[in-house]
Backbone as CSV, one residue per row, in Angstrom:
resi,resn,N_x,N_y,N_z,CA_x,CA_y,CA_z,C_x,C_y,C_z
1,MET,-19.458,149.988,105.038,-20.508,149.706,104.100,-19.930,149.545,102.695
2,VAL,-19.043,150.430,102.339,-18.438,150.352,101.003,-17.567,149.110,100.881
3,ALA,-16.839,148.790,101.949,-15.982,147.601,101.920,-16.820,146.337,101.720
4,ALA,-17.952,146.253,102.404,-18.827,145.083,102.247,-19.416,145.043,100.841
5,TYR,-19.768,146.201,100.315,-20.297,146.273,98.953,-19.270,145.752,97.950
6,LEU,-18.036,146.208,98.107,-16.992,145.770,97.177,-16.620,144.307,97.383
7,GLU,-16.679,143.857,98.617,-16.349,142.456,98.908,-17.353,141.496,98.277
8,HIS,-18.612,141.897,98.216,-19.675,141.016,97.707,-20.163,141.449,96.323
9,ARG,-19.276,142.033,95.562,-19.608,142.470,94.204,-20.088,141.319,93.342
10,ASP,-19.538,140.151,93.552,-19.901,139.007,92.715,-21.366,138.615,92.870
11,LEU,-21.970,138.900,94.027,-23.387,138.592,94.225,-24.273,139.473,93.331
12,ALA,-23.785,140.637,92.989,-24.555,141.531,92.123,-24.673,140.984,90.710
13,GLY,-23.821,140.045,90.359,-23.888,139.442,89.033,-25.197,138.731,88.775
14,ALA,-25.852,138.278,89.831,-27.133,137.590,89.684,-28.281,138.566,89.430
15,GLU,-28.065,139.827,89.720,-29.108,140.842,89.524,-29.063,141.358,88.094
16,ASN,-30.200,141.869,87.636,-30.176,142.455,86.289,-29.609,143.872,86.356
17,GLU,-29.366,144.435,85.201,-28.666,145.716,85.121,-29.444,146.851,85.787
18,ALA,-30.758,146.851,85.653,-31.570,147.912,86.261,-31.494,147.863,87.789
19,GLU,-31.536,146.666,88.353,-31.438,146.534,89.810,-30.076,146.990,90.324
20,ARG,-29.034,146.635,89.611,-27.695,147.096,90.010,-27.603,148.608,89.951
21,PHE,-28.162,149.201,88.913,-28.137,150.655,88.769,-28.821,151.321,89.955
22,PHE,-30.013,150.872,90.304,-30.742,151.498,91.404,-30.084,151.259,92.750
23,MET,-29.458,150.111,92.919,-28.718,149.868,94.164,-27.519,150.805,94.268
24,ASN,-26.863,151.077,93.159,-25.749,152.026,93.152,-26.245,153.438,93.467
25,VAL,-27.411,153.802,92.941,-27.989,155.113,93.250,-28.279,155.218,94.746
26,VAL,-28.856,154.185,95.310,-29.166,154.189,96.747,-27.880,154.281,97.566
27,LEU,-26.867,153.549,97.186,-25.594,153.604,97.905,-25.000,155.008,97.850
28,CYS,-25.048,155.646,96.691,-24.532,157.021,96.574,-25.318,157.974,97.460
29,ARG,-26.621,157.813,97.515,-27.439,158.687,98.365,-27.132,158.482,99.840
30,VAL,-26.941,157.243,100.245,-26.609,156.968,101.649,-25.258,157.582,102.001
31,LEU,-24.279,157.416,101.137,-22.954,157.978,101.403,-22.988,159.500,101.431
32,TYR,-23.765,160.115,100.539,-23.873,161.566,100.530,-24.609,162.060,101.779
33,SER,-25.637,161.349,102.202,-26.350,161.721,103.434,-25.418,161.669,104.628
34,HIS,-24.586,160.658,104.679,-23.620,160.560,105.766,-22.641,161.735,105.717
35,ALA,-22.208,162.087,104.519,-21.288,163.220,104.384,-21.943,164.521,104.817
36,LEU,-23.239,164.688,104.525,-23.946,165.897,104.957,-23.966,166.024,106.471
37,VAL,-24.143,164.911,107.150,-24.193,164.934,108.609,-22.795,165.082,109.191
38,ALA,-21.835,164.377,108.633,-20.485,164.345,109.197,-19.709,165.632,108.939
39,ALA,-19.824,166.186,107.746,-19.031,167.371,107.398,-19.797,168.227,106.378
40,PRO,-20.768,169.016,106.840,-21.579,169.785,105.882,-20.780,170.798,105.077
41,ARG,-19.735,171.351,105.652,-18.935,172.328,104.899,-18.303,171.685,103.669
42,ILE,-17.825,170.477,103.837,-17.166,169.780,102.728,-18.193,169.273,101.719
43,SER,-19.271,168.667,102.200,-20.214,168.026,101.289,-21.070,169.025,100.520
44,LEU,-21.280,170.220,101.071,-22.083,171.211,100.366,-21.251,172.265,99.648
45,GLY,-19.939,172.243,99.846,-19.083,173.240,99.200,-19.268,174.612,99.819
46,TRP,-19.186,175.666,99.004,-19.280,177.017,99.561,-20.645,177.317,100.162
47,PRO,-21.790,176.772,99.659,-23.053,177.034,100.355,-23.056,176.473,101.779
48,GLY,-22.414,175.330,101.982,-22.322,174.775,103.325,-21.511,175.658,104.244
49,TYR,-20.470,176.240,103.698,-19.646,177.153,104.487,-20.457,178.390,104.885
50,VAL,-21.202,178.944,103.942,-22.014,180.124,104.233,-23.092,179.794,105.261
51,LEU,-23.740,178.639,105.116,-24.768,178.253,106.078,-24.182,178.028,107.465
52,SER,-22.994,177.498,107.545,-22.376,177.299,108.860,-22.014,178.637,109.487
53,LEU,-21.637,179.627,108.688,-21.369,180.966,109.218,-22.658,181.606,109.720
54,ARG,-23.742,181.390,109.010,-25.027,181.952,109.414,-25.426,181.448,110.796
55,SER,-25.249,180.162,111.047,-25.608,179.627,112.362,-24.677,180.169,113.439
56,TRP,-23.435,180.477,113.067,-22.498,181.040,114.035,-22.856,182.487,114.353
57,VAL,-23.259,183.236,113.320,-23.580,184.651,113.503,-24.877,184.824,114.294
58,THR,-25.848,183.949,114.079,-27.145,184.098,114.750,-27.160,183.448,116.131
59,ARG,-26.035,182.921,116.582,-25.985,182.281,117.894,-26.239,183.322,118.980
60,ASP,-26.941,182.927,120.018,-27.266,183.832,121.124,-26.063,183.930,122.049
61,TRP,-25.454,185.094,122.084,-24.269,185.332,122.914,-24.702,185.983,124.224
62,GLU,-24.808,185.204,125.259,-25.266,185.715,126.552,-24.146,186.339,127.332
């Protein structure tokens, strides 16, 4: 997704500055959402690490 965005940067020249800004915001949100799903410990920092420990501690050990 990022590679395609960078490859077609010249098309953004036709958009006004506000549209480019909001598209960049949306792209950042999509990338951050992907990071949350792919690696929550990394994307959330120490709170993500603590939350991952909580799910490990509360796991049902049969």
